[in-house]
C-alpha positions in Angstrom: 7.3 13.1 -0.2 5.4 11.1 -2.9 5.5 12.1 -6.6 3.1 11.1 -9.3 3.6 12.3 -12.9 6.2 14.9 -11.6 3.5 16.3 -9.2 4.0 16.3 -5.4 1.3 14.3 -3.5 0.7 15.3 0.1 -3.0 14.5 0.6 -5.6 12.1 -0.7 -7.3 15.1 -2.3 -4.2 15.5 -4.5 -5.2 12.3 -6.3 -8.2 11.6 -8.6 -11.5 10.8 -6.9 -12.1 7.1 -6.2 -8.5 6.0 -5.9 -8.1 3.0 -3.7 -4.3 2.7 -3.7 -1.2 2.9 -5.8 1.8 1.0 -7.1 5.0 2.7 -6.0 8.7 2.5 -6.5 11.1 3.4 -3.7 14.7 4.0 -4.8 17.7 3.9 -2.4 19.7 6.8 -4.0 23.2 5.8 -2.9 23.0 2.3 -4.3 20.3 2.7 -7.0 18.4 -0.3 -5.6 14.7 -0.1 -6.1 11.6 -1.7 -4.5 8.2 -2.1 -6.2 5.2 -2.4 -4.0 1.5 -1.5 -3.5 -0.1 0.7 -0.9 -3.8 1.2 0.0 -4.9 4.7 1.0 -7.6 3.5 3.4 -8.2 0.4 5.5 -11.2 -1.1 7.3 -11.1 -1.6 11.1 -13.6 -3.3 13.4 -14.7 -0.9 16.2 -16.6 -2.0 19.3 -19.9 -0.3 19.8 -20.3 1.9 22.9 -23.2 1.5 25.3 -24.8 4.6 23.8 -24.5 3.2 20.2 -25.9 -0.2 21.4 -29.0 1.5 22.7 -29.8 2.8 19.2 -30.3 -0.9 18.2 -32.7 -1.6 21.2 -36.1 -2.7 20.0 -35.1 -3.3 16.4 -35.6 -6.7 14.9 -32.7 -9.1 14.5 -29.4 -9.6 16.3 -27.7 -6.6 17.9 -24.3 -6.0 16.5 -21.3 -5.7 18.8 -18.9 -4.1 16.3 -19.1 -1.9 13.2 -16.6 -1.5 10.4 -15.0 1.9 10.1 -12.6 3.2 7.4 -9.4 4.9 8.4 -6.6 6.5 6.4 -3.6 4.3 6.2 0.0 5.3 7.0 0.7 6.0 3.3 2.2 9.4 3.8 5.0 8.1 5.9 5.3 4.6 4.2 8.5 3.7 2.3 8.2 0.0 1.8 8.1 -3.4 3.6 11.6 -4.6 2.8 14.0 -4.7 5.8 16.7 -2.8 3.8 14.2 0.0 3.1 13.0 0.1 6.7 16.5 0.4 8.1 17.6 3.0 5.5 17.9 6.7 6.3 14.8 8.3 4.9 16.8 11.1 3.3 18.4 8.5 1.1 15.1 7.3 -0.3 13.0 8.6 -3.2 9.3 7.6 -3.5 7.4 7.6 -6.8 3.8 6.5 -7.6 3.8 4.5 -10.8 0.1 3.8 -11.2 -3.2 4.3 -9.4 -5.7 1.6 -8.7 -9.4 2.0 -8.0 -10.1 -1.3 -6.1 -8.4 -3.9 -4.1 -8.2 -6.6 -6.8 -6.9 -4.1 -9.4 -4.2 -3.0 -6.9 -2.9 -6.6 -6.4 -3.0 -7.3 -10.1 -1.1 -4.1 -11.0 1.6 -4.8 -8.4 2.2 -8.3 -9.9 2.1 -6.9 -13.4 4.8 -4.2 -12.6 6.9 -6.8 -10.7 6.8 -9.3 -13.6 7.3 -6.7 -16.4 10.3 -5.1 -14.5 11.7 -8.6 -13.8 12.3 -7.7 -10.2 13.2 -11.3 -9.3 15.6 -11.8 -12.2 17.8 -8.8 -11.8 19.9 -7.4 -9.0 18.5 -3.9 -9.5 15.5 -4.6 -7.3 15.2 -5.5 -3.6 12.0 -7.5 -4.1 12.6 -11.1 -3.2 9.2 -12.5 -4.0 6.0 -11.9 -5.8 2.7 -12.7 -4.0 4.6 -15.0 -1.7 4.6 -17.6 -4.5 7.4 -16.7 -6.8 10.9 -16.2 -5.1 14.2 -14.8 -6.4 16.0 -18.0 -5.2 14.1 -19.9 -7.9 16.0 -18.0 -10.5 19.5 -18.3 -9.1 
């Protein structure tokens, strides 16, 4: 179950229109350890065109495409985080909260970094995060 501003979120329609993704905090209740991350609501996938779809391009100018891009909903409803401790934890021990919404991919990455730096996730032992953007690591602060 996701929560945003004390409201339960079950579907994309429960969020404002145009939301691309969100910054979240997963808390392991028994230890109090937290994880800050980002999650996109949709993702693009390459789909091979069927013979029937290829026929629609017959006779048109230009090169015939072999694939098209399709948008699919991500696994955001069942997602808890990418950290191994979170993945191995019992789901009943985890609490998920949406901290902020983002309306495009670049904003999502920026907000994730911003939250991680502001909360000092690499400098305290309250957070499970061990790097930011794969460039800044907790071992650099020990």
